[in-house]
Backbone as JSON, one array per atom type, in Angstrom:
{
  "sequence": "XXXXXXXXXXXXXXXXXXXXXXXXXXXXXXXXXXXXXXXXXXXXXXXXXXXXXXXXXXXXXXXX",
  "N": [[-19.46, 233.98, 113.82], [-17.75, 236.41, 114.5], [-14.49, 237.09, 116.01], [-13.0, 239.58, 117.85], [-9.95, 240.97, 117.69], [-7.71, 242.18, 120.06], [-4.46, 244.31, 119.19], [-1.58, 244.04, 120.86], [0.48, 246.68, 122.02], [3.86, 247.3, 121.43], [6.01, 246.95, 124.55], [8.59, 248.36, 125.63], [10.07, 247.77, 128.07], [9.08, 245.47, 128.82], [9.92, 243.45, 127.06], [12.52, 241.41, 126.32], [15.66, 242.03, 125.5], [18.86, 242.1, 123.44], [21.82, 240.3, 123.83], [22.36, 237.28, 125.88], [24.47, 235.42, 127.63], [24.42, 231.84, 127.44], [25.4, 230.06, 129.08], [26.03, 231.27, 131.53], [24.63, 233.59, 131.8], [25.51, 236.41, 131.53], [25.46, 239.54, 130.37], [27.56, 240.94, 129.02], [30.02, 241.28, 126.55], [32.76, 240.56, 124.72], [33.94, 241.31, 121.26], [35.56, 238.79, 119.37], [36.27, 238.96, 116.51], [35.31, 240.21, 113.46], [33.5, 239.45, 110.39], [32.48, 240.2, 106.89], [29.68, 238.49, 105.44], [27.8, 236.52, 102.9], [25.16, 237.81, 101.37], [25.54, 240.49, 102.57], [25.37, 240.28, 105.03], [26.86, 240.19, 108.35], [29.2, 238.21, 110.23], [30.02, 237.76, 113.7], [32.0, 236.99, 115.77], [31.93, 236.3, 119.56], [33.01, 236.47, 123.15], [31.85, 235.62, 126.22], [32.46, 237.91, 128.9], [32.54, 237.18, 131.38], [32.26, 234.3, 131.67], [34.09, 233.35, 129.65], [33.48, 231.78, 127.6], [32.2, 231.17, 124.18], [30.48, 232.54, 121.36], [28.63, 232.55, 118.2], [27.22, 235.58, 116.39], [25.2, 236.49, 113.9], [24.44, 239.14, 111.84], [22.35, 241.35, 110.32], [22.36, 244.53, 108.24], [20.37, 247.18, 108.97], [17.89, 249.61, 107.75], [18.42, 249.98, 105.41]],
  "CA": [[-19.36, 235.01, 115.02], [-16.19, 236.96, 114.37], [-13.83, 237.43, 117.21], [-12.12, 240.79, 117.74], [-8.85, 240.57, 118.51], [-6.8, 243.41, 119.94], [-3.1, 244.19, 119.25], [-0.66, 244.68, 122.28], [1.68, 247.36, 121.55], [5.19, 246.67, 122.02], [6.52, 247.69, 125.35], [10.39, 248.02, 125.8], [10.27, 247.45, 129.43], [8.51, 243.91, 128.84], [10.52, 242.3, 126.44], [13.96, 241.07, 127.09], [16.25, 242.71, 124.42], [20.05, 242.02, 123.66], [22.36, 238.85, 123.89], [22.44, 236.98, 126.82], [25.16, 234.19, 127.74], [23.61, 230.78, 127.59], [25.85, 229.44, 130.1], [26.18, 231.94, 132.92], [23.51, 234.74, 131.66], [25.98, 237.49, 131.46], [24.97, 240.34, 128.78], [28.58, 241.39, 128.53], [30.67, 240.2, 125.44], [33.96, 241.23, 123.74], [34.17, 241.07, 119.72], [36.7, 238.67, 119.02], [36.59, 239.04, 115.2], [34.19, 240.46, 112.31], [33.82, 239.35, 108.89], [31.38, 240.15, 106.28], [29.85, 237.16, 104.55], [26.95, 236.58, 101.7], [23.96, 238.59, 101.04], [25.36, 241.64, 103.21], [25.27, 240.11, 106.59], [28.07, 240.22, 109.25], [29.21, 237.44, 111.35], [30.71, 238.47, 114.65], [32.57, 235.97, 116.9], [31.94, 236.67, 120.67], [33.37, 235.86, 123.96], [31.38, 236.1, 127.44], [33.53, 238.6, 129.78], [32.38, 236.8, 132.58], [32.7, 232.82, 131.81], [35.08, 232.78, 128.48], [32.6, 230.88, 126.28], [32.2, 232.01, 122.78], [29.16, 232.37, 120.7], [28.74, 233.17, 116.99], [26.38, 235.96, 116.06], [24.76, 236.85, 112.55], [23.25, 240.22, 111.82], [22.23, 242.5, 109.12], [22.4, 245.92, 108.32], [19.33, 247.93, 108.97], [17.83, 250.68, 107.78], [18.74, 250.27, 103.98]],
  "C": [[-17.59, 235.2, 114.37], [-15.44, 237.56, 115.67], [-12.84, 238.51, 117.0], [-10.95, 240.43, 118.61], [-8.25, 242.02, 118.76], [-5.16, 243.28, 120.04], [-2.42, 244.47, 120.45], [0.4, 245.28, 121.18], [2.81, 246.76, 122.35], [5.47, 247.5, 123.18], [7.97, 247.44, 125.56], [10.75, 247.17, 127.09], [9.78, 245.92, 129.61], [9.47, 243.05, 128.2], [12.19, 242.33, 126.7], [14.93, 241.33, 125.37], [18.09, 242.17, 124.51], [20.37, 240.64, 123.77], [22.59, 238.59, 125.6], [23.3, 235.54, 126.91], [24.37, 233.14, 127.83], [24.22, 230.09, 128.73], [25.9, 229.94, 131.57], [25.22, 233.03, 133.1], [24.03, 235.81, 131.83], [25.61, 238.29, 130.24], [26.37, 241.1, 128.74], [29.77, 240.68, 127.78], [31.67, 241.2, 124.85], [33.99, 240.39, 122.28], [35.28, 240.22, 119.61], [37.03, 238.84, 117.71], [35.45, 239.3, 114.46], [34.64, 240.28, 111.19], [32.42, 239.37, 108.16], [31.02, 238.71, 105.53], [28.41, 237.43, 103.64], [25.96, 237.03, 102.22], [24.12, 239.71, 102.13], [25.12, 241.3, 104.88], [26.5, 240.12, 106.86], [28.15, 239.15, 110.23], [30.21, 238.02, 112.3], [30.94, 237.02, 115.49], [32.6, 236.76, 118.18], [32.31, 236.08, 121.61], [32.43, 236.78, 125.39], [32.72, 236.59, 127.99], [33.65, 237.95, 131.04], [32.95, 235.06, 133.05], [33.59, 232.48, 130.55], [34.14, 232.32, 127.65], [32.47, 231.86, 125.32], [30.85, 231.35, 122.2], [29.45, 233.36, 119.1], [27.25, 234.03, 116.82], [26.22, 236.41, 114.5], [24.13, 238.09, 112.33], [23.48, 240.81, 110.27], [21.98, 243.85, 109.33], [20.89, 246.38, 108.3], [19.29, 249.06, 108.74], [18.08, 251.37, 106.32], [17.92, 249.77, 103.15]]
}
């Protein structure tokens, strides 16, 4: 018996996008510094504008 699966289309209204502070839930950040790293990636140190907690994000360039 073969089960037929239906693929659900991506709906931007349903997805949770962007960064969110783990401490207070705020979505507004200030970039403290940015530096390139190995493999074409970028490291950014960010600070929450509400509570001041910091986080590091690792990004990669898209579209190339």
